[in-house]
C-alpha positions in Angstrom: 6.7 128.3 -29.6 8.7 125.7 -31.2 7.3 123.8 -34.0 7.2 119.8 -33.3 8.7 118.2 -36.4 8.2 114.6 -35.2 4.3 115.3 -34.9 4.0 116.9 -38.2 5.8 113.9 -39.7 3.6 111.6 -38.0 0.6 113.6 -39.3 2.0 114.1 -42.7 2.1 110.4 -42.9 -1.3 109.8 -42.0 -2.7 111.8 -44.8 -0.2 110.7 -47.3 -1.1 107.2 -46.7 -5.0 108.1 -47.5 -3.8 109.1 -50.8 -1.3 106.2 -51.5 1.7 108.3 -50.7 4.6 108.3 -48.2 6.5 111.0 -46.6 10.2 111.4 -47.4 11.2 113.9 -45.4 9.7 117.3 -43.8 11.5 120.6 -43.5 10.7 123.7 -41.7 12.8 126.9 -42.4 12.6 130.6 -42.8 12.3 133.7 -40.6 9.4 134.5 -38.4 7.8 136.4 -41.3 8.5 134.4 -44.1 8.3 130.5 -42.6 8.2 127.5 -45.1 6.8 124.1 -44.3 8.0 121.8 -47.0 7.0 118.1 -47.3 8.6 115.8 -49.6 6.4 112.7 -51.1 6.8 109.6 -53.0 4.2 107.1 -54.1 4.1 104.1 -51.5 5.4 100.7 -52.2 2.4 99.4 -53.1 2.2 101.9 -56.2 5.8 101.3 -57.0 5.0 97.2 -57.5 2.4 98.4 -59.8 4.8 100.5 -61.7 7.0 97.5 -62.2 4.3 95.5 -63.4 3.4 98.0 -65.7 6.8 98.2 -67.2 7.4 94.5 -67.5 4.0 94.4 -69.4 5.1 96.9 -71.8 2.7 99.6 -70.9 2.3 102.6 -72.9 2.8 106.4 -71.5 5.4 105.5 -69.2 8.5 108.0 -68.7 11.2 107.1 -71.6 13.9 106.7 -69.0 11.8 104.1 -67.0 11.2 102.0 -70.2 14.9 102.2 -70.9 16.2 101.2 -67.7 18.0 104.3 -67.0 15.8 105.4 -64.0 14.9 102.6 -61.4 11.3 102.5 -60.4 12.4 102.9 -56.9 14.1 106.3 -57.8 11.1 107.1 -59.5 8.6 109.4 -57.1 5.8 109.3 -59.5 4.1 112.2 -57.9 2.0 114.5 -59.9 0.7 117.8 -59.3 -2.6 116.7 -58.5 -1.0 114.5 -55.6 0.6 117.5 -54.2 -2.6 119.4 -54.6 -4.8 117.2 -52.9 -2.2 116.3 -50.3 -1.5 120.1 -49.5 -5.4 120.6 -49.2 -5.9 117.9 -46.9 -2.7 118.3 -45.0 -3.4 122.3 -44.6 -6.5 121.4 -42.7 -5.1 119.1 -40.3 -2.4 121.3 -39.3 -4.7 124.2 -38.6 -7.5 121.6 -36.6 -4.5 120.4 -34.6 -2.6 123.7 -34.4 0.8 121.9 -35.5 2.5 125.2 -36.6 1.6 127.8 -34.2 2.9 131.6 -34.4 1.2 132.7 -37.3 1.4 132.5 -41.0 3.4 130.2 -43.0 3.5 128.5 -46.4 3.0 124.8 -47.2 4.7 123.3 -50.1 4.6 119.7 -51.1 6.8 118.2 -53.8 9.0 115.3 -55.1 12.2 114.6 -53.0 14.2 114.7 -56.5 16.7 112.3 -57.8 19.2 113.4 -55.2 16.8 112.5 -52.3 17.9 112.2 -48.8 18.3 108.8 -47.2 17.0 109.0 -43.6 15.9 105.3 -42.7 17.7 101.9 -42.5 14.8 100.8 -45.2 16.1 103.8 -47.3 19.8 102.1 -47.6 18.1 98.7 -48.5 15.9 100.0 -51.0 18.5 101.9 -53.0 21.3 99.4 -52.6 23.2 99.5 -55.9 23.0 103.5 -56.3 25.6 106.1 -56.0 25.5 107.8 -52.6 27.1 110.9 -50.8 27.8 110.3 -47.0 28.7 112.8 -44.3 29.6 111.0 -41.2 29.7 112.3 -37.6 32.8 110.9 -36.8 35.8 110.7 -39.3 36.7 107.4 -40.9 40.7 107.7 -41.9 40.5 111.2 -41.3 37.5 111.8 -43.5 34.0 112.7 -43.0 32.8 112.9 -46.7 32.6 109.8 -48.7 30.9 109.1 -52.1 30.5 105.6 -53.8 28.4 103.1 -55.2 26.1 101.4 -52.2 27.1 97.8 -52.3 26.1 96.7 -48.7 23.6 97.2 -46.3 23.9 95.4 -42.8 20.8 95.1 -40.6 21.5 94.3 -36.9 19.3 91.4 -36.9 21.0 88.3 -38.6 19.0 86.1 -41.4 17.9 83.9 -38.6 16.1 86.5 -37.2 18.3 86.8 -33.7 20.5 89.6 -33.0 24.2 88.7 -34.0 26.2 87.2 -31.9 29.5 89.0 -32.2 29.0 92.8 -31.6 32.5 93.6 -31.8 34.2 95.3 -34.7 35.8 93.2 -37.3 39.5 93.6 -37.0 41.0 95.5 -40.1 37.6 96.8 -41.1 36.9 100.1 -39.8 33.1 100.6 -39.2 32.2 96.9 -39.6 30.5 95.4 -36.8 27.1 93.7 -35.5 25.7 97.0 -35.5 23.6 98.2 -38.7 26.1 99.7 -41.4 26.7 100.0 -45.2 29.6 99.4 -47.5 30.5 101.8 -50.3 32.5 101.2 -53.5 34.8 104.0 -53.7 36.0 103.2 -57.2 32.6 104.1 -58.6 33.0 107.9 -58.0 35.8 110.3 -58.4 37.1 110.8 -54.8 38.3 114.0 -53.1 41.8 114.0 -52.1 41.1 113.0 -48.6 39.4 109.5 -49.9 42.4 108.9 -52.2 44.7 109.5 -49.4 43.0 106.8 -47.4 44.2 104.3 -50.1 41.3 101.9 -49.7 38.6 100.7 -52.3 36.0 100.4 -50.0 34.6 101.8 -46.8 32.5 100.4 -44.3 30.1 103.1 -42.1 27.9 102.3 -39.4 24.3 103.7 -39.8 24.9 105.5 -36.4 27.8 107.5 -37.7 25.9 108.9 -40.5 24.7 112.4 -40.3 23.8 113.0 -43.8 22.9 110.8 -46.9 21.5 111.2 -50.3 21.5 109.7 -53.6 24.0 111.0 -56.6 21.7 111.1 -59.6 22.9 108.9 -62.4 22.1 110.6 -65.6 
C-alpha cells in the first residue's frame, strides 16, 4: 500500500504547530525492510520574531553567527534535540493511531532542514529573498536547466492592489517574466557553470511553475 505523503505532511504540521514548530519538508525513502520517514522542522514565524527581538536587545547566549549578523534569523531553524524528541514522540503516536504508514516497520527521524534547505513554497522565496539559491528547472532557459545566483526578486501573481495583474503575457525580451509568480536571480553573485556563462546574461527570470527543485546555498 502506497504511503500518502500529503496526509502525512498535514498530520506532521498539526503536531508541529502544537510545539511552536513548522514542517519544512517530509521525505519517505528506503527499501521495504529499511524504510525511513524524515521530517524536517524549524521554529515557526512567531518564534523567529522573538529571536529577532532578542538579537536587537543584545540578549546573551545566542549563537555567535546570529549576533555577528553572518547568519540571518530566517535561516536559523532554532531546533533543539528536545524539540525533535518531543515532536517524534507525539507524531509517532499519531502515525500509529491513524495508520498513516502502512506496510510494517519504519524509522521516524526529525531534524533541522540545514543551511542548504529546500525551497518548496512561494512563501519560501519571499522569505529568503537576498540569499544565494540553486535552481533546477523543468524546462530549459537559454538551453540550461541549472542556475545559481542571488535571489533578488520574488513576484507573486497578485498585484499590490490585491487584484490579478492585467497583463498575463510574457514581457518581451525577458524570458520567464510574466504576470505569473516568478523569481529573478543575480548570476554575478555565484561562479557559473559553462552553460550559464554561454547564455551571456547577468540575471535570469524563472517562473515558479518551471522550478523543479530549489534550495539555499549556505554562505559561510
